[in-house]
C-alpha positions in Angstrom: 27.5 -55.1 -40.1 30.9 -53.7 -39.1 32.2 -54.0 -35.6 32.6 -50.7 -33.9 35.6 -50.5 -31.7 34.8 -49.5 -28.2 36.8 -46.5 -26.8 36.1 -47.3 -23.2 38.5 -48.6 -20.6 36.4 -50.9 -18.4 37.1 -52.7 -15.1 37.6 -55.9 -17.0 40.5 -54.3 -18.9 42.3 -53.4 -15.6 45.0 -55.7 -14.4 44.4 -56.7 -10.7 45.4 -59.5 -8.4 48.7 -59.7 -6.5 49.7 -63.1 -8.0 49.0 -62.0 -11.6 50.9 -58.7 -11.1 53.8 -60.6 -9.5 54.1 -63.0 -12.4 54.0 -60.0 -14.8 56.9 -58.3 -13.0 58.9 -61.6 -13.1 58.5 -61.8 -16.9 61.5 -60.9 -19.1 59.4 -58.9 -21.5 60.2 -55.2 -20.9 60.4 -52.1 -23.0 61.5 -48.6 -22.3 60.3 -45.4 -23.9 60.8 -42.3 -21.8 58.8 -41.5 -19.5 57.7 -45.2 -19.3 58.9 -48.6 -18.6 56.5 -51.2 -20.0 56.3 -54.9 -18.9 54.1 -57.3 -20.8 53.4 -61.0 -20.9 51.0 -63.7 -21.7 49.3 -65.0 -18.5 50.5 -68.5 -17.7 47.0 -70.0 -17.5 46.4 -68.9 -21.2 49.7 -69.9 -22.8 48.7 -73.3 -24.0 44.9 -73.1 -24.0 42.4 -72.0 -26.5 40.3 -69.0 -25.4 36.6 -69.2 -26.0 35.1 -66.4 -28.1 33.5 -63.7 -26.0 31.6 -60.5 -26.8 34.1 -58.3 -24.9 37.3 -58.7 -27.0 39.0 -55.8 -25.3 39.2 -57.7 -22.0 41.8 -59.9 -23.6 44.3 -57.1 -22.9 44.6 -56.3 -19.3 46.6 -53.1 -18.3 48.1 -51.7 -15.1 49.0 -48.0 -14.7 51.5 -47.1 -12.0 53.0 -43.7 -10.9 55.3 -44.4 -8.0 55.1 -42.2 -4.9 58.9 -42.2 -4.8 59.1 -40.3 -8.1 55.9 -38.0 -7.8 55.2 -37.1 -4.2 51.9 -35.3 -4.5 48.8 -37.5 -4.9 47.0 -35.0 -7.1 50.0 -35.0 -9.5 50.1 -38.8 -9.5 46.4 -39.0 -10.3 46.8 -36.4 -13.1 49.5 -38.5 -14.7 47.5 -41.7 -14.4 44.5 -40.0 -16.0 46.8 -38.9 -18.9 48.2 -42.4 -19.2 44.7 -44.0 -19.2 43.4 -41.6 -21.8 46.4 -42.1 -24.2 46.1 -45.9 -23.8 42.3 -45.8 -24.3 42.6 -43.9 -27.6 45.4 -46.0 -29.0 44.7 -49.6 -27.8 42.7 -50.8 -30.8 45.5 -52.3 -33.0 46.9 -54.2 -30.1 43.5 -55.5 -29.1 42.8 -56.6 -32.7 46.1 -58.4 -32.9 45.6 -60.3 -29.6 42.1 -61.2 -30.7 43.3 -62.5 -34.1 46.0 -64.6 -32.4 43.5 -65.9 -29.9 45.5 -65.1 -26.8 45.4 -62.9 -23.7 48.0 -60.2 -22.8 48.9 -58.4 -19.6 50.6 -55.0 -19.8 52.0 -52.8 -17.1 52.9 -49.1 -17.8 55.2 -47.7 -15.2 55.9 -44.0 -15.1 59.7 -43.4 -14.4 60.1 -39.6 -14.8 60.3 -37.4 -11.7 58.6 -34.4 -13.3 55.1 -33.9 -14.9 55.1 -34.7 -18.6 52.6 -33.1 -20.9 49.9 -35.2 -22.6 51.2 -35.2 -26.2 54.6 -36.6 -25.0 52.8 -39.2 -22.9 50.6 -40.2 -25.9 53.5 -40.5 -28.2 55.4 -42.7 -25.8 52.4 -45.0 -25.2 51.9 -45.3 -29.0 55.5 -46.3 -29.4 55.3 -48.9 -26.7 52.1 -50.4 -28.0 53.6 -50.7 -31.5 56.7 -52.4 -30.0 54.4 -54.9 -28.1 52.5 -55.6 -31.4 55.8 -56.3 -33.2 56.9 -58.7 -30.5 53.6 -60.6 -30.6 53.3 -61.1 -34.3 
């Protein structure tokens, strides 16, 4: 029976915790594709250890979405942009999740919105696809 890839974005897939986020922001792995800056890294506690097999493989990639108040003042606009970012990531995460699962590692990703204006969904999706492909190339 073939595994069906889950299209959801669960709580387990969200990056949380001040120390984990601080370590991610201190990592040297960053990419830029307008309108995003992307930071990614392997969590330190998983760099040299084998990860036990779990049913929820998508939780191996944790992601953080950020739209700064300094760039987008209105909360409803920030929420709109975060919804667009989450949707684009949710629909295009599968190849990255499969790669991380094959290599038996974990990965943290932060997507930071850097534009000051509201970008339409197709441009957001194209940028996120590009960033995810670049992360895949760097982790092969």
